[in-house]
N, C-alpha and C positions, 0 to 999 in steps of 0.2 A: 417452393421457397417461401412464399408468402402470399397472402391474399392481395397484397399490393395496394390496399387503400384503407383508410380509416372509415368505418361505417358512419354514414351521415343520416341514417333514416330513423334512428331510435328517438323516443321522447327524452326529455331532459333527465327525468328520474327513471333510469332504465333498469336498475338493479334490484329493486325491492318493492314490496307491496306498500310499505310505509317507511318514512325516513327514520333511521335509527337515531337516537338521541345520544350524542357523545360530544365532548369538547375537543377531542382529538380527531383531526381529519387528514386526509391523504390526497396528494396530487398525482394524477396519472398523466404523463405526457405520452400520447399515442399517435404515432405518425406513420402513415402509409405512403405509397409511391405517388399518390395523386392528391392527398389531403391529410391534414392533421388536426388534432384538437388537444386542448388541455382540460382535464376534468377534475372535479372534486369528488372524493369518495368518502362516505360516512359509513362506518362499520360498527355493528353491534352483534355480540354473540347470540342475542335473542331475536333481533329484528332483521338481521341480514345486512345487505349492502345497498346503499342508495348512491346513484351517480348523478352529478349535476354538470352539464356542459358549460364551461366557463368561456372558452375561446376556440373558434374554428378558423382555419386558414388553409389556403391552397398550397399544394406542393407540386413540383414537376421538374422535368429536365430542361436545360437550356443548352443551346449551341454555343460553345466557347472554345476558341483556339482550334477549331476543326474537330472537336469531339463533343459528346453529350455528357454534360456534367449536372450535378445538383447545385442549385443556388443556395449553398449552405449558409452563407452570411444572412440572406433573407430568412431562411428557415430558422436560424437561431434567434434572430430578432423577433420573430413571431412567438417563439418559445418564451422569451423574456416578457413579451407583452402579455402572454397568457398567465405567466407566473405572477406578474404584477396585479392582474385582475383577480387571480385566485387569492392573493394576499388581502386585497381590498374586500372581497366578498366574505372571506373567513373572519376578518376583523369586524366587519359589520354584523356578523352573526355571533360574535363572542367566542369564536372557535380558534383553535391553535393548529396550524399546519405542522404536523409532526415530521413528514418526510415526503420525498418526491421519488417517483419511479418512472423509468423511461423504457418504452418499447418502440421498435421501428421494424422496417423490412430488414432482410439479411444481406450478407455478401459484401456490400459496399463499405468503403473505408476512406478516411482522410489521412494524409501523411503529415506528421507533426515533428518539428525539429527540436533541438535541445532547449531552445528558448521558449518552447510551448506554442510556436506559431504554426498555423496551418499553411503548408507550402503552396497549395493550390486548391481550388474548388474540387471536391471529390468527383471522380468519374461515376457515371451511372452504369448499372449493369446492362442497360440497353445499348451502350456504345459497343461497337464491333471490334475494339482493339484487342480483346482477349482471344478472339478466334484464331489469330495467327500464332498464339502461344501454345495452343492445345497440343499440336504435334511435337513441339519442342519439349513440353513437360512430359508427355508420354514416352519420349525417347529415353528419359532418365528415370522415370517412375512409371512402369507399365500400368494400364488401367486396372488390371487384376490385383496388383499390389496396392494401389491406391485404395481400392474398395475394401480389401481384406483388412486394412488398418483403420480407415476413416468411416467405412460404411456409408459413404455419401454418394448419392445419385450423381451421374454425370450431367452437368450443365456447363456450357462453354463459358459462362460468366462467373463460375465459382471463384472465390477469392484467390485461390492459388494460381489460376490462369491469369487473373488480373495482375497479381504481384509479379508474375514472370515477365510482364512487359515493362516493369519499372526499371529505371537506370539510376545508379548512384543513390542507393537507399541507406548507405552507411551513415549513422548518426540520426536516422529518422526512425519513427515508430508508426505503425499502421494502427489506427484506432477505428474500429467499426462504428457505424453512425451513432448508435445509442451511447457507446463508450466515449465518442468524441463530444457529444453533448454533455455527458457527465463530467468529462475533463474540464470543459469550459465553465461549468458551474462550480466545480470543487478544486480544480488544480490537481486532482489525483488521476493517475493513469492505471486503468484496469481493463481487462477483457472479460465480459460476462460469459459464463460457460455455455449457455444455450445457443448464443450467437456464434461463439467460437466453433461450435460443432458444425456450422454451415460453411466453414472456410475451406475444407479439404485438406487442412493441415493439423487436424485434431485427432488424436488416437481415441477411437470410440470405446475401447475396452479400458484403457488406462485412465481415461478422463484427463489427459494432459496433452500438451503440444507434441506433435510428431516431429521431434527435433531432427531426425534423420532425413525427413523430407525437406525441411528447411535447408539442411546442408546440401542435399542433392541439387536444389534449385539455386544454390549460391546466395541464399538470403541469410541475413544475420539471425542468430538464435534469439535475439531480443527484439526482433522486428515487431512482435506483439508484446504489450504489457502483460504482467502476471495475471493469472486467472482469478476470478471471483465468482462465488456461487450466489444464486438467487436468495435473498434474505439477508445477505451480508451488507454492511454499511460501506459505501464507497468513500464518503467524506461529508463534510459540512460546507456550506456555501462560502465562496470567496467574498471578501469585503465589497468588491465592485459589484457583485451580483446582489448582495444585500441592499446596497445603495440604489440600484436600478429597479429592484422589484418591491422593496418594502418588506421582504420576508425577514424573519428572525435569523440572526447569525448562527443559531444552533440548529437550524433546519437541516435535516440529514438528506442526502441522496442515497437511496437504498437500491441495491441491485435487485431487479425482478427478472422474470423471463423476458429478457430484452429482445429476443426474437419474437415478434408479435404472435406467431402461431404457438409458441411455448406458453405465453400468457393465456391465449385463447383455450388451449387444451387444459390448462390448470383449472379453468372455470367450467369445464364440461360437467353438467349436473348428473353425473353417473353414480350408480350404486354398484359396488363390487368391481370386478376386473374384466368381466366378459362383455365389454362394450366396444363398439367401433365409433369413430367420430368422423365428421365431415365439417371442416371449417370452410364455409361456403361464401365466397365473395367474387371478386374479379377472377381469381383462381379458386379452385377447390383442392383442398388437401385432405386426402382420404387415408385413414390408417387406424392403427391400434396402439395401445400403450403397453410397453414391455419393460421388464426389469433389466434385460440385457439385450445388446444389439444382435442382429442376425447378419452375419458377414459371409454367407455362403455365395458360391458362384451363381447358383440359381437365383438368389436374391439380386445379385448384380445384374444378371441378364434381364430380370424383370424391372430393373431401374427403380427399386425401392430405396429409400433413404433412411438412415438411422440418425436422428437428430436428438440432441439432449433436451430433456424436459425438466420442469421444476422437480426438486427432490431427487435428482439423479435418474429419473425415469428416461426411457427411450421412446421417442415419437417415431414409430415405424410407419412410414407413409409414402405415398406417391402423389405427385402433382397431377391433377386432372383438369381438363378444361373447366371454365367457370362462367359466371354471369357476364363476363366481358362480351360474349357472343350476343347476348340479349341487349345489353346497353348500346353496343355498336349498331345493332339493327334499329333500335329506337332512334338513334341519332340520324341514321340514314333516312328513315321514314319521315322524321321531323323536317329534314331538309327538303323533302318532296311535298311537304304540306300535310302529312298524315300525322296527327298528334293525339291519337287515342291513348288514354291513360293505361298504365301498366295493369291495374286490376281488370280493366275491360279487355285488354289483350289476353291476359291469362284466362279470363272467363271464356272467351271465344275459343281459345286453344283447348281448354278442358272439355268443351262440347264436342270436339272432333273425335272420331273413333280411334281406338288403339290400333297398333300394327302399322302405323305409317312409316315413311322412310326415316332413316337415321344417318348421322355422319359420325366420323371420328372427331370428337370435340378437342382432342389433343393434337390434331394435325397442325404443324407449323404454318400451314397456309392461312390459319385464322388468327395468327399472332398480330399482324399489322392492322391498323385501323382502316376505315373507309370501305364502302361497297360490301358490307358484310352479308346482306341478304343475297346479293348476286353470287358471292363466293359459296354460300351454303347451298344454293340451288345448283351451282356447277358441280359441287362435290356429290350431290345426290344424283345428278345426271351421270357422273363418272361411274357410279355404282349401278347404272342401268335402270334407275328409277326416275320418277317425275315428282317434283314438289310444286304444288300450285303456287301461283304468284299472288298469294294473299298473306298478309301479315300473320293471321291466326295460324296458318299452316306452317309458316317458318318458325313461329314461336313454339308450336307443338313439337316440331322436329328438334329444336334445341333442347326442350325439356326432356323429351324421350331419350335423346342422345346422352345428355348429362346423367340421367338416372341409370341408363345402361352402363355408362362408363364407371359410375360409382359401384354398381353391382359387380362388374368384372374386377375392379381393383380390390374390393373387399374380399371376393372369392380368392384372388391371388394372395392377399395378405394372410388369410386363414390357412391356405395351402402351405405357404412358406414358413409360417410361425407355428403351425399345429394348434392354433387357438380357435375355438369355436365361439363366435360372438352371438349374443342373443338379442341385442338391441343396437340401433344406430342413432347416435346423437348428432343432430345438425345444429351448428351454432353459426353466428355471423348473419350477414344480410340475407343469405339464402334461406334462413329459418323462417322468414316471413312469407316465402313463396309457397303457398299452399299446394299448388299443382306439382311443383318439384318435390315437395316433401311426400305427397301421396304416391307419385310415380316411383320415388326411391323406395318406399315401403313395398310397393308392388314388385319392383325389379329385384330387390334383395330377398324378398320373402320374410323380412324381419320388421317388427314395429319400429317406427321412427319417432323420436322425441325431439321436437323443434324448440330451440331457444337455449340460452338467451342471445339476442342480437348483439349485445355489447359484451361478449365474452372476453375479448382482449383486455378492455379496460377493467373488467371485474377481476380477472386473474392478476393483473398488475396491482390493483388496490389490495386484494386479499393477501398477497405475499408481503406487502408493506405492513398491513395490519397485524399479521402474525409476527413479523420482525419487531413491531412496536409493542407487542404484548396485549393487544386488544382482543385477539382471538388466539386460540391454540389448536394444535393437532396436526395431523398429516393431511395429505391431499384429499383423502376421503372426507375428512371433517370440513375442510374448506369447501369442497363441492356440495356438501349437505347444506351449507349456508346459502349457496346459489340456488339449489333445488327448492329450498323452503321459502325463498324470497322473490322468485320470479314466476311469471305465468308461463307455463310450458304447455305445448299442445302435442297430443299423441295421435299418430296415424297408424292404423292397422293395415297390413297388406291385403289387397283384394285379389281375387282370382283373375288371372290373365290368360288369354288364349295362346300367347306366345311369351311365356316368362323367360327372363334372361338366365 
């Protein structure tokens, strides 16, 4: 679905070797499930892209009325605070903010009435309410039919299952989280296409809403606003927003790849088409980019998803376990008084021999927080092996398991698409993890190119810059700007005694 968090580890200027000189700058609002940030992007066709972090803020679910919700009012207040700071910084530099782009996690939405009022704080995908709707949905739309139309992997919290739990939605519209933010900024209701493709109610081939599915579920055909594509203008700022932020009234809000993974993949610094990507963070999203979706039964059985990318591309991918496992282990060890730094932990893990025990990093047993090292050792014992009670051994197990999972997923993607990839690009926070990158090269038998860390914000800004006429070209040309402006690291596969 998403990496689930906005990366907090990159330097302030994460996108270029030097800051491009231009009077026109762009704002990226990039929000994950645990944090968000507002960034300024400066773009030049010769110097590349430079990012400046303007405002960071936490995000998270709250318990409200017996369910798990997003504190959207607080979230939007932080967005406005970030926009006001961006306006001040740009004015102080003699720059003009041309537009704003918004990306967030997928699936979740808020219901808005005819008066434009949010009827309640949006539910979080972590809430269990949609579980009870799955059987009811499948009774009227069998899973095979769902996949043949939408190409979407089954996740119990997909938007269609959430909507199936709603009552009395006549007169209401569902705005996905980035679209809801855009509506409150501009007063315009639209649904950006890359995020629409994650709802389970989007026709992957036609690129339109699957109206028959809405009918089958008893949902109004206008439950979602009209579609808009990345690069199109949603609207300009409302007077109240201008007053609160100090931004110019003609500042545009431009649709970008509003599903954060769509923006991240748009900034993969790849050459040609024969590449695989791993957007590595809390979750890992492993896949390839295609011109058309793969809607076969074999693809459904393998639980691959076909999500829309920038410029009508298809992000053919599967969710794999991620660095959540490592961060939860670190949290548990810190509570026990063990506070070794991450570089030291990874160094100790790298010194251990290959061929150690592995786990299935995708196992739902690892979804919940707390006691992660104990659960990992229990999973190893269940497999008939023993994992030493040392942090370095646990970390090596996680890294080996993730790399093996990446390799299996990539092999499945190649088998199901008939595409032979020659290189793997790792973007996001995981691109800084040297051990994971090297093990991935070893496991896949392909060179790995790591970086950029800030791929999501870079993709967001580049789509805006192209819409504003600062740069031109297709995705390949946008990616060449990333490749020429960021420091990338290459890892060659090493021989292994037990390759995946």
